[in-house]
Every structure is written in C-alpha cells, then in structure tokens.
C-alpha positions in Angstrom: 108.0 100.8 92.5 109.9 98.4 90.3 109.4 94.6 90.3 112.8 93.7 91.8 111.1 92.3 95.0 108.9 90.0 92.9 111.8 88.9 90.7 113.7 88.0 93.9 110.9 85.8 95.1 109.2 88.1 97.7 105.5 87.5 98.3 102.8 89.9 99.3 104.7 93.0 98.1 102.8 96.3 98.7 103.6 98.9 96.1 102.8 102.0 98.3 104.3 104.3 95.7 102.8 102.6 92.6 104.3 100.4 90.0 106.6 101.6 87.3 105.7 98.7 85.0 101.9 99.5 85.3 101.4 102.7 83.3 98.0 104.4 83.6 96.0 107.2 82.0 96.5 110.8 83.3 92.8 111.6 82.8 90.9 108.5 84.0 93.6 106.5 85.8 92.8 103.3 83.8 95.7 100.9 83.7 97.2 100.9 80.3 97.7 97.4 79.1 99.2 98.1 75.7 102.9 97.8 74.9 105.2 100.0 77.0 106.8 102.1 74.3 110.1 103.8 74.7 109.9 107.4 75.5 112.8 108.3 73.3 113.4 106.9 69.8 116.7 105.5 68.4 117.7 109.0 67.4 117.2 110.6 70.8 114.0 112.3 69.8 111.3 112.4 72.6 108.1 110.6 71.6 104.5 111.5 72.3 103.1 109.2 75.1 100.6 106.6 74.0 96.9 107.4 74.5 94.3 105.6 76.7 91.9 103.4 74.7 89.0 104.4 77.0 89.2 108.2 77.1 92.1 109.2 74.8 94.1 110.7 77.7 97.9 110.5 77.7 99.5 107.5 79.4 102.0 108.1 82.3 104.1 105.9 84.5 102.2 104.1 87.2 104.0 105.6 90.1 103.0 108.2 92.7 104.5 111.5 92.0 105.2 114.2 94.6 101.9 115.8 95.7 99.7 112.9 94.6 97.8 110.7 97.0 99.0 107.2 97.8 96.7 104.4 96.5 94.1 103.8 99.2 94.2 100.0 99.3 98.0 99.9 99.4 98.1 102.5 102.2 95.5 100.6 104.2 97.5 97.3 103.8 100.7 99.1 104.8 99.1 100.5 108.0 97.8 97.1 108.9 101.2 95.5 108.2 102.9 98.1 110.5 100.4 97.3 113.3 101.0 93.6 113.0 104.8 93.2 112.3 107.5 92.1 114.8 110.3 93.9 112.8 110.1 97.0 110.6 113.1 97.7 108.5 113.3 101.2 106.9 115.9 101.5 104.2 117.2 104.6 102.4 114.5 107.1 103.4 114.6 110.4 105.1 111.6 109.5 107.2 110.0 112.9 106.7 107.5 112.3 103.9 104.1 111.4 105.3 102.2 109.2 105.5 104.9 106.7 104.8 107.1 108.2 107.5 104.5 107.3 110.0 104.9 103.5 109.4 107.9 102.9 111.7 106.2 104.9 114.4 103.1 102.7 114.1 105.2 99.6 114.2 107.1 100.7 117.3 103.9 101.7 119.1 102.6 98.2 118.5 105.7 96.4 119.9 107.9 95.9 116.8 111.6 96.4 116.7 112.5 99.2 114.2 115.7 99.2 112.2 116.7 102.2 110.0 119.4 102.0 107.4 120.2 105.3 105.8 123.1 107.6 104.8 121.8 110.3 107.1 120.1 110.2 110.5 116.4 110.6 110.3 116.0 112.4 113.6 113.8 109.5 114.8 114.6 107.2 117.6 115.0 103.7 116.3 115.8 100.5 118.0 118.7 100.2 115.6 120.0 102.9 113.3 122.7 102.0 110.8 124.1 105.1 109.2 125.7 104.3 105.8 125.1 102.8 102.4 122.1 100.5 102.3 123.8 97.9 100.2 126.6 97.5 102.6 124.6 97.6 105.8 121.7 95.5 104.7 123.9 92.6 103.6 125.9 92.7 106.9 122.7 93.1 108.9 121.0 90.1 107.3 124.1 88.0 107.6 124.2 88.8 111.4 120.5 88.4 111.9 120.2 85.0 110.2 123.6 83.6 111.4 121.8 81.9 114.3 119.6 79.8 112.1 
C-alpha cells in the first residue's frame, strides 16, 4: 500500500491493495498524476480533493477500500506467486478477508512452507505460527532463518 518495500530495495512488489501514493479518480479510475495536495490546510481546515483532468471527478487515494474489488492484474500475479513459491510469510493479518486470505492455502497446497506472524491466531493451520508483534517476531525469525548462510 505504501512504498516502504521499494524504498527498502525489494523488487517485484505486488500492491494487491493498491498504492497510497498513486491517487486516482473516483469516477473514471484514471491515475491522477498531479501534485498530491494535503487534505488539511495549515489551519486544520479540510480541503476539497483535487479534480480529475479527464472527467472532473474527485481524486481519491489509490488504495482498495472495503467492499471494492482488488485490481485484476495484481490479483492474478498474487495467485501465480502463491502457486510457485517455496515459502509464504503472512504478517499481521486476520486471514479472514478473501481473496487475500486464500493465498497461504494456495501456497500450502502447492508445497510451500507457510509462516504466519500475528497478534492473534488465525484459526488456520500453518507450518509455523508465531503469535505476537510482527516487528519482534519478524526480526527474530529472519535472524534465525538466515543464520545458516
């Protein structure tokens, strides 16, 4: 959703839930490539969103909101990745919102090891389930996983 993975050097990032930094038009879905104005001015007054240069519709954040469909290309790529991966790490998700919740299952069916890191159990059977804060477990998990290299 944000660009933290790209800034960290990750390649081939799939933004299944959209991209916060790619606003788009409510009406025609065209990517808004104008400046990304602040939603609140210096005095705390909410500002009217910018307008699409194509249709005049209001511009919104480029993320998928509850009840909206996931982007088709990104969803297809994610399904394919789940089918082909050796390791699927699911971090900080309840595992109940579909179709994204299906990805660890697809990975497992295709032979991948599945790791879930979450504050609460998801009710799914995982190869490894680490219950706690993602920031704590992920750093320990990665240190252990790559200590052999």
